[in-house]
N, C-alpha and C positions, 0 to 999 in steps of 0.2 A: 504494500500500500504506500502510495506516495503522498507526502504532505506538502502543501504550498502555503506560503505566507504572503499576504498582501498588506501593504501599509495603507490604512484607511485615512488616517490623519497624521501629518507630520507635526513637528513642534510648533511651527507657525500656525497651522490649521487648528491645533489644540488651543493656542493662545487666542485666536480669533473667536473660537467657540466659547471659551471661558469669559472673554470680554463681553460677548453678546449676552451670555447668561447673567453676568453681573449687572448689566444695564436692565435686563428684563426683571430681575429680582427687585431692583430699586424702583423701577417703573410700577410694577404691580403693587408694591407695598408703600408707594408714595414716599420713598426715602428709606432711611436706615433705622428710624425709631422703632424700638422693641424687636428688632431682628437679631436672631442668634443663628450662626451657621454651625451645624453639627455634622461632621464627616464620619462615615462608617469606616472603622479601622479595616484595612490600612489605606487602600487606594482612595477611598472617599475622603479620608482625613487629609491626605496630601492635597486633594483637589479643593477641599474646603479652605485650606490655608492659602492656596493660590487665589481663590475667589475673594477671600478677605483682603489680600494685598491689592487686587484689582479694584475692589469697592473702595478701599482707602484712597487709591489714586483718583477715582472718579469723584467721591464725595468729600474727601479731605478729612474724614474721621474714621476711627477704628471700628470695624465690625467684630463684635464678640464671636469667638470661634472656639469650638471644642470638638472632642471626638467621643464616639461611643463604640464599645466593643459588644458584639452580639453573640459571642460564643455560647453563653449559657441560655440564650433565648431562642436558639435555633430549634426548629421542629424535628431535625434529624439528630439532635444531641442526645446522647445517653451517657450516664456516668461511667458505663463500661467502655466507652470509646477511648482508645489510647491516643496519645499525642495531640490532644486538643488543648493547646496553650491558650490560657485566658489572658487577653490583653487588658490594658488599662482604659477605663472610661474617664475622660477628663472634661467635665462640663463646668465652665468658670462661674456660673451663676445659676440661680433658680430659673427653671423654665416656666414657672407659673405666670400665665398671662402673656407670654412672649410669642412672637411669630417665629417658629423654628423652620429653618430651611435645612432639611436633611439632604446630605450630599453623598452620592456614590459614583463610582466610575462607570460600571456597566449595569443596566437594568435588564434582567432576564425573566425569571419566573415570578418575581415579586416576593419570594419567601424571605430574602435578606431584608427587604424593606419592612415587611411585617414584623420580623424579629426586632429590627431597630426601633420601630414605633413602640413595641412592648417595652423595650429597655428605656426609651425616653420617658415613658409614663411613670417610671420609678423616680424621676427627677422633677416631678411637678406636672401640672396640667397646663400645657401650652394653649394659647388662644387658637392657634392652628398649626398644622404641620404641612409644609410645602416640600416638594421633592425636586431636586436638581440632579441630573445625571449627565455625564459626558456622552455616553452611548446608550441608546435604547435599541435592543436587538430583537424585541418581540418575545413571543412564546410565553405569555403570562399564564400562570396557574391560579393566581389570585387577582381580585378586581382592584389592581393598583395601576396608576398611571403617573407619569412624571409631569410636573408643572413647567419645568424648564429642561430642555433637551439640547445638547450640543449637536448631536447628529443621530438620525434614525438609520439603522443599518439592518435591513431584513436579513435574517440568517436561517440556515437549516439547523436542525438539532445536532447535526454531526459537526458543525463548525464551532469554533471558539473565538471569542473576542478578548484581547488582552491589551490593557493599557500599560505601557512600559515606562518606568520611572528611572531617573539616574540616581546616583548615590546620595544626592542632596534632596531626593524626593520630588524633583521637578518632572512633570510629564514630558516624555520625549516623542512618543508615537503611539498610535493605536494600530494593532495588528489583527487581521482576520486570518485565522488558521483553518485551512480546509483539509 
């Protein structure tokens, strides 16, 4: 069986998509008031940090940013599963009454997002949760949709989409593996 890799987005394309998402977040929410960016560990956390930097450039003020680890909230998690390292959830403030923008790299079945929403509820009841993803590849198993999408990439179930980050956690490219 032969595998092929196709670059869907290069570094410049990712930056354009994230810049557009940043503007869309600010436009939909009429600015930065009560906004908190929460990235799903690990790719989503890296992208949330990138969005926070871009929003600061656009608005001139800091966007609160945190990360959530969903390991213990996954529906395929069992205590008997080996090698499930639990990462750290870092949320800098109460989510009570905040507009949370949940950030992930690739939206697929929706199960990761469901787990992340469950984890967020342990940190307060937000006014709303909005979803920002770099790539939406379809194939939902749950009724979840993204509010902000960098790029829609229809895929087959046999394909894989990967966001590649450098050693400083900056996104470099998005690859479709067939």
